N, C-alpha and C positions, 0 to 999 in steps of 0.2 A: 503494499500500498504506500502511495506517495507520502512523504512525510515532509517537504519541503512547499512553499507556496505561501507562506507567513511571516512577517517580521522576525517573529521569537526564533524559530527555527533558523531560519537565514543568519542573523545575527550570532547565533550558537556555533554554527559549522564556520563562520568567517572568523571569530574568535579562538575557537579550536585549532585553527591552523596559521592564525596570527597573519589573515590576509590583506592585503592591501591592494586597493584599487588603483587600476593603472590608467591614467588617462587617455594614452595613446592607442588603448586598445577600445576605447567607449563602451564601458563598462557599466550595465545599469540592471540589477537583476530584479526580475519579477516577485512581486511578494502579495500578490493577490489571485485566489484561487477562481474567482468567478473569470477573470480574463483569462484564465489558463484552460478553464471548462470551453469558453468560447472558441478559444485557437482551437482546440482539440476538434470540437463540434464542426468547425469551419471546413477544416482540412479533411474532414471526413473519412477517417483513420479507420482501416478496419483489419480484423487478424490476419487480414492476406498481404498487408503492405511492407514493404521496406521504406523506411523514412529517412531522408536524409536532414540530421539537424545540425545548421551552422551556430555556432557560439553559444555550448549548452552553458556556459558559465559554470555555476556550482551544481547544476544536475535539476534544477527545478522542472521545467517543462519536460527534459529528460524523462524524469519519473512518469511523468502522464503520458509520454508518448511509447515507454517500454509496456505501459500496462494496456494500451489499445492496439498496437502494432504489432506485426510478427516478427521483426526484427528494427533495431535503430543503428543507423552508424552516427557518431556525432564527432564533426570536427572542431575541435578547441585550439587555438592558437597561442594562449597562454600556458606555458609550461607549468606556470606555481597554481595552475586550475588543477592539473591532471591527479595528484594524490586525493584533493577532495573530491572528484568524480569517480575515483576509485572507492571512496569509501560510502558516499551517497548512493550509487549506483548498485552496491555489492550485493545486495537481494536480488539483481535483474540477471538473468541470463542470456537475456536476447539482446544485447547490446555491445558495441565495439567503437571506444574512443579512440579517435586518431588526434595526436598533436602536431597540428599543421595549417597552414594557411589556405582557405580553400579556394583561392585563386590560383595556387598550385597543385592542388590535390587531384589526381586523376580520376573524376568522378565516373566518367565511361568504363573505367575498369572495375568499380565497386557494383555498377549495377549489371556487366556481364557476370561478375564473379558471382554475385550474392542475390541477383534478380532474374538472372537467365535472358538479360537484356530488355526486361518489361518494365512499361514506366513505374517511376517510384513518385512519391510524395517528400516535397521540401517544407520544413516548418522551420523558422529562426526568428531570435530576438535580434536584430540586426544593427551593429554599431553604425549610428546615422552617417557618419563620416565617409562611410565607405557602401554604403547601399546601392547605389547607382552600379557601380563597377560588379558586385557581387551578383545582382540579379538580371544584368545583362551579360555578364560572362556566363551565366547557367544558360540563358537563352540563344546566345552566339555559339555555346560548344555543343547543341544540338545532344544534349543529354536527353534521353527519354523522359521526361516529366508530365504527371498526369496536371499536379496544379502546385503551387507555392504558396503558403501560408505565412505570412512574415510580418512582425510587428516594425514601423518605420514612424519616422519623423511625419507630422498630420499633414504639414504642407507637402512632404511628398506625395503620400498617400494621395492628396486632392490632385496634384499632377499628373499622376499616373491615371487617373479615370477622366478627367475634362477632355471637352471637345473645343473642335474651332471656336474663336471669337472671345474666349475667355484669357484674363491675364494669365493664367495659372497653364496656360497651354504652352506648351512646347515639346521641344525633340523628345524628352522622355515620355510625353503623353503617347506619342505616335510610336516609339519604339515599344513601348510594353503593348500598347494595343495590337500591334502587329502580329505579336507573337502569344498574344491572351488576353482572356477578357477579366479586365479589373472589378472588383467588388470590395468596396470598403465595409467591414464585418462590424468594427465597433470602433468608437473614439475611445482611448486610453489617457487619464488625467495623469500627472507628473507624481501625485501621491502611492501611484501601484508599482512603483518603483523604489530600489534602493541601490546607489544613491537617487534621490530626485534629478531626472533631465531639467533642464530649463525651459524646452518647451513640449508641447503638447504631443501624443504620439496616437497612430491609430491601425490598427488589425486590417491588412489586405489581402485577399485572395486573388490570385492571378490564375486563373484556370486555362491551359494551353490549348489554341486551337487545334482543332485536328488537321485543318489545311487553314494556310496563310488567307486571311478575309482580302485579300487584293490578289490580282494576278500583275507580276513586275518580272520583266526580263531579264533584268541585272538589280538584284537586291541591294548589292555594295553601293551601286550608284544611287541608288533609291536614298540609301542614310545618308550618302554624302551631299546631296540635294537638300534634305530636311535638316543637316547640322548647320549647312550654308545658311539658310533661309532664317534659321533661328541666332545664329550667331552674331547677326546685325539686324537685329529684330524690328527697328525702326525704320530699315531701307526696305526697298521694295524688292521684291523676290529677283528681278530681275538684277538688279546691283548686289544683292547679297551673293547670289551665285556667281556673277561675272568677276566678285571681288575675291572668292575662295580659290586660298592656295592650292587647294587639292583637286581642284576641277580646272577646266579649260574651255570654258563655252563663253563664247562672244554674247554679247549684249542681244545682237542681232539673231543669234542661234536661239537664244531664251525665248527671246520675243516671239518669234516665227513660232515655237513650239506653244507658246501660251495661245496664240491667236489660233492657232488649230485645236486647241481645247476649248476656244470661245471665252477666253479670260483675257481682261486689257491689261497692257505693260506694267500699269500701277498698281496693281494687285500684290499684297503682301503677303508671305508666307504663313502667317497666323491665322488668314481666311481656309487655308488647304488642309482638308482630311487626307485621310492615307489614300483614297481611291485618287483624288487629284495631283499627290505627290507619285504614285506608282504609274497615272499616264503621262505626268511630264517626263518621267524617267526614260519610259517607253519610246516618246517620241524625240526626246535626245540621242 
């Protein structure tokens, strides 16, 4: 039975091991069982599932995952947390803890060896400073993933879910929505963590698309166009793309492509959805 998830037990285990929080790892441990229950429910974890947990911390969510999943692989970057995890997870025989950087771990190998290449589920309380690289790294690696349920900064969760024409809309919105269907499960206040973060948080579930929502000939080009369009947000799409160092399209080429789409040369990238960026990439 899970023993963590409240302030008293969390403080006790931290004092037992004289653990000091490391700011460079963005450590904020969950101390609210209601939030933990919501994460487990949102991830839709069953006894058939292999779950990859990123940043298990002291093992709070890991205990819940072990009780609901067939197997859990938890990747923790902080070597000082490994003895604590060995203690808090000692009652479970369905968990493997890896001390490493998730951006360098061969997740495809884990999936092949432990799940016969079938899709896994990912659960994480992510360090806010590295949220985007981790999520995009998972998507771009083409690891078979059914869904990703993560705790992120509230502002980032909002950006993942919004559509064109809003101030939060940007390259992250488009990238996430190309790979998955985002859904904000719950907003989580700072008092649900130890130590308390300075910003609000949210649990978001990203359900992987079976097929991309748009047809694009060159995926890499589409994302280059997206980045160029939002790097200089106040400029027109023509100026943003023509000024991008990683691209070599002239203003005339871009204007012609926009004309073929029935769009004016004055259009801005923030008004384009995935469909428009895919079409633009196909015309260019």
